[in-house]
ZAMARGU-4260 file (C-alpha; in steps of 0.2 Angstrom, whole numbers, plus 5000, padded with zeros to 4 digits):
<rodrens>
0) 4129/5456/4825 | 4139/5453/4809 | 4151/5468/4805 | 4151/5471/4786 | 4164/5480/4775
5) 4160/5485/4757 | 4174/5481/4745 | 4174/5493/4730 | 4165/5510/4730 | 4157/5511/4713
10) 4139/5516/4710 | 4131/5501/4716 | 4140/5502/4733 | 4128/5515/4739 | 4113/5504/4736
15) 4122/5490/4745 | 4126/5502/4759 | 4107/5506/4761 | 4103/5488/4760 | 4115/5483/4774
20) 4110/5498/4785 | 4092/5492/4784 | 4095/5474/4787 | 4093/5465/4804 | 4108/5457/4812
25) 4122/5467/4805 | 4132/5483/4805 | 4140/5492/4791 | 4157/5497/4797 | 4165/5505/4782
30) 4170/5504/4764 | 4186/5501/4755 | 4193/5510/4740 | 4211/5513/4732 | 4207/5531/4735
35) 4206/5536/4754 | 4197/5552/4749 | 4183/5541/4741 | 4182/5530/4757 | 4181/5546/4768
40) 4167/5553/4758 | 4158/5536/4759 | 4161/5536/4778 | 4154/5553/4780 | 4139/5550/4769
45) 4133/5534/4778 | 4140/5539/4795 | 4151/5524/4797 | 4165/5520/4809 | 4180/5518/4796
50) 4187/5523/4779 | 4199/5510/4771 | 4212/5518/4759 | 4216/5501/4752 | 4207/5484/4749
55) 4221/5475/4760 | 4216/5487/4775 | 4199/5479/4774 | 4205/5461/4772 | 4217/5463/4787
60) 4204/5472/4799 | 4201/5459/4813 | 4185/5469/4818 | 4177/5464/4801 | 4167/5448/4800
65) 4160/5449/4782 | 4164/5458/4766 | 4152/5463/4752 | 4161/5463/4735 | 4156/5477/4723
70) 4171/5477/4712 | 4170/5474/4693 | 4167/5456/4687 | 4184/5452/4682 | 4191/5455/4699
75) 4178/5444/4709 | 4188/5428/4709 | 4204/5435/4716 | 4195/5446/4729 | 4184/5432/4735
80) 4199/5420/4737 | 4208/5433/4746 | 4194/5437/4758 | 4191/5418/4761 | 4209/5416/4765
85) 4208/5430/4778 | 4193/5421/4786 | 4180/5433/4780 | 4163/5428/4776 | 4159/5434/4758
90) 4144/5440/4749 | 4148/5444/4731 | 4139/5454/4718 | 4133/5444/4703 | 4140/5436/4693
95) 4152/5429/4707 | 4162/5420/4693 | 4158/5413/4676 | 4168/5397/4678 | 4161/5381/4687
100) 4179/5376/4691 | 4182/5393/4700 | 4165/5392/4708 | 4169/5375/4715 | 4186/5380/4721
105) 4179/5395/4730 | 4165/5386/4739 | 4177/5372/4744 | 4189/5385/4751 | 4175/5393/4761
110) 4171/5376/4768 | 4189/5373/4772 | 4191/5389/4781 | 4175/5388/4790 | 4167/5404/4783
115) 4152/5408/4772 | 4151/5412/4754 | 4136/5417/4743 | 4133/5425/4726 | 4122/5440/4729
120) 4105/5438/4720 | 4093/5451/4728 | 4079/5445/4717 | 4077/5429/4727 | 4076/5437/4744
125) 4064/5452/4741 | 4048/5450/4753 | 4037/5450/4737 | 4046/5436/4729 | 4047/5426/4745
130) 4028/5428/4746 | 4025/5423/4728 | 4035/5407/4731 | 4024/5403/4746 | 4007/5406/4737
135) 4013/5396/4722 | 4018/5381/4733 | 4001/5383/4741 | 3992/5381/4724 | 3985/5398/4723
140) 3987/5398/4704 | 3986/5379/4702 | 4000/5369/4695 | 4014/5380/4689 | 4016/5378/4670
145) 4026/5392/4663 | 4037/5408/4667 | 4041/5422/4655 | 4054/5435/4662 | 4063/5449/4653
150) 4076/5462/4659 | 4084/5474/4646 | 4091/5492/4646 | 4101/5502/4633 | 4118/5501/4640
155) 4126/5511/4626 | 4116/5527/4633 | 4124/5524/4650 | 4141/5518/4645 | 4145/5525/4627
160) 4164/5521/4630 | 4167/5503/4624 | 4182/5502/4635 | 4171/5501/4651 | 4173/5485/4660
165) 4155/5479/4656 | 4161/5476/4638 | 4175/5465/4643 | 4175/5450/4631 | 4178/5437/4645
170) 4169/5443/4661 | 4157/5456/4654 | 4143/5456/4642 | 4124/5458/4643 | 4121/5440/4649
175) 4132/5442/4664 | 4127/5460/4668 | 4108/5459/4667 | 4104/5442/4659 | 4106/5434/4675
180) 4091/5443/4682 | 4077/5433/4672 | 4087/5417/4674 | 4088/5418/4693 | 4070/5423/4694
185) 4064/5409/4683 | 4075/5396/4692 | 4069/5402/4709 | 4050/5402/4704 | 4052/5385/4695
190) 4060/5378/4711 | 4067/5363/4701 | 4083/5358/4693 | 4086/5362/4675 | 4082/5347/4663
195) 4088/5356/4647 | 4089/5373/4639 | 4091/5381/4622 | 4101/5397/4623 | 4107/5410/4611
200) 4118/5425/4614 | 4116/5441/4603 | 4131/5450/4595 | 4133/5466/4585 | 4148/5474/4576
205) 4162/5482/4585 | 4157/5475/4602 | 4167/5460/4608 | 4155/5454/4621 | 4137/5448/4619
210) 4123/5461/4619 | 4109/5450/4623 | 4103/5432/4628 | 4087/5422/4624 | 4084/5406/4632
215) 4070/5392/4633 | 4073/5383/4649 | 4064/5366/4654 | 4064/5361/4672 | 4063/5343/4679
220) 4046/5347/4686 | 4039/5351/4668 | 4039/5370/4670 | 4045/5379/4655 | 4053/5397/4656
225) 4056/5409/4642 | 4069/5422/4646 | 4076/5437/4637 | 4088/5451/4640 | 4097/5464/4629
230) 4107/5480/4630 | 4098/5487/4614 | 4082/5494/4622 | 4075/5500/4638 | 4057/5494/4640
235) 4043/5504/4650 | 4044/5491/4664 | 4062/5485/4666 | 4061/5467/4672 | 4043/5461/4669
240) 4038/5443/4672 | 4023/5433/4670 | 4020/5417/4680 | 4007/5405/4673 | 3998/5391/4682
245) 3983/5380/4676 | 3971/5390/4687 | 3978/5407/4687 | 3993/5419/4684 | 4004/5432/4692
250) 4011/5448/4684 | 4026/5456/4691 | 4034/5472/4685 | 4052/5475/4689 | 4052/5458/4697
255) 4070/5460/4704 | 4065/5474/4716 | 4046/5477/4715 | 4034/5477/4730 | 4018/5473/4721
260) 4011/5460/4710 | 3994/5456/4702 | 3987/5439/4704 | 3973/5433/4693 | 3962/5418/4696
265) 3944/5413/4691 | 3938/5423/4706 | 3946/5439/4698 | 3962/5449/4700 | 3969/5457/4715
270) 3985/5466/4720 | 3997/5461/4734 | 4010/5473/4741 | 4025/5468/4751 | 4035/5483/4756
275) 4054/5485/4759 | 4066/5499/4761 | 4080/5492/4750 | 4079/5477/4739 | 4096/5472/4745
280) 4092/5470/4763 | 4083/5453/4761 | 4099/5444/4754 | 4110/5452/4768 | 4098/5447/4782
285) 4098/5429/4775 | 4117/5429/4774 | 4118/5435/4792 | 4107/5421/4797 | 4117/5408/4788
290) 4133/5415/4796 | 4126/5414/4814 | 4121/5396/4811 | 4139/5392/4806 | 4134/5388/4788
295) 4147/5388/4773 | 4134/5391/4760 | 4115/5396/4759 | 4102/5382/4759 | 4092/5393/4748
300) 4105/5400/4736 | 4121/5390/4737 | 4133/5382/4725 | 4121/5372/4715 | 4110/5387/4712
305) 4125/5397/4706 | 4129/5383/4695 | 4112/5382/4687 | 4114/5400/4682 | 4131/5396/4674
310) 4123/5382/4664 | 4112/5394/4655 | 4125/5408/4653 | 4139/5396/4647 | 4126/5387/4635
</rodrens>
């Protein structure tokens, strides 16, 4: 049983907590904040054992096996490094880091300290997307040819203050915030290394970071993906994707968390449903399985897969 602590108690931490509590093979022990009152409320809300009034308390707790990092992007590198140094397994919210040099350093450190490290991408591990990968490999829609994936939302309605950390010119931006979703989905479905890509980020006046990304990705197996994401509008279905083969197609709305998809072949269209309580649980269960096996990185989503995302994000 892997004992987890959550580092950082912002909005996403509650969704992560639900995911961990509904995942097999682990136990959520507590959450860490710089404000003990916040940690106490989190403890009471989720009926946990402990409340940590500082991040160091969590790092130093010998009863904690693994830490899920939920802090702002700019803090990820330092907190991951500290956690690995304290021999804690780490699952970190995306993007883990935005530098391949830092990425290699952290994965090397995990190996040296005999602990596990993974960038958290729930999209890859939902029951629905795992099923879609299976049927694509079985040839249900024939030979895979193309992928279109989009994820956008109007961030200025949610964060009108440009001082918010998502607008950080170095670690923020739409591409790092939500642009990773269509990239990781396309990479997972294509199931092939990137051969080449043409990417362009969008900018607007008075905003120091990018507000969108468009990319055409060609994979070594011949599959072509078109991805787009921006902070300028909120579509009806946030996160829609179309997967096209030479004998059929798959339509998925909210591909990063959905439980259903429409499959169309020459025989007709039908809907498949793969339920889950939390879209976060699959990645947590996978991390626990890797930890139990003594792995330092995931064979499904490890160092190389994180690097493929950075190839697109960093042009």
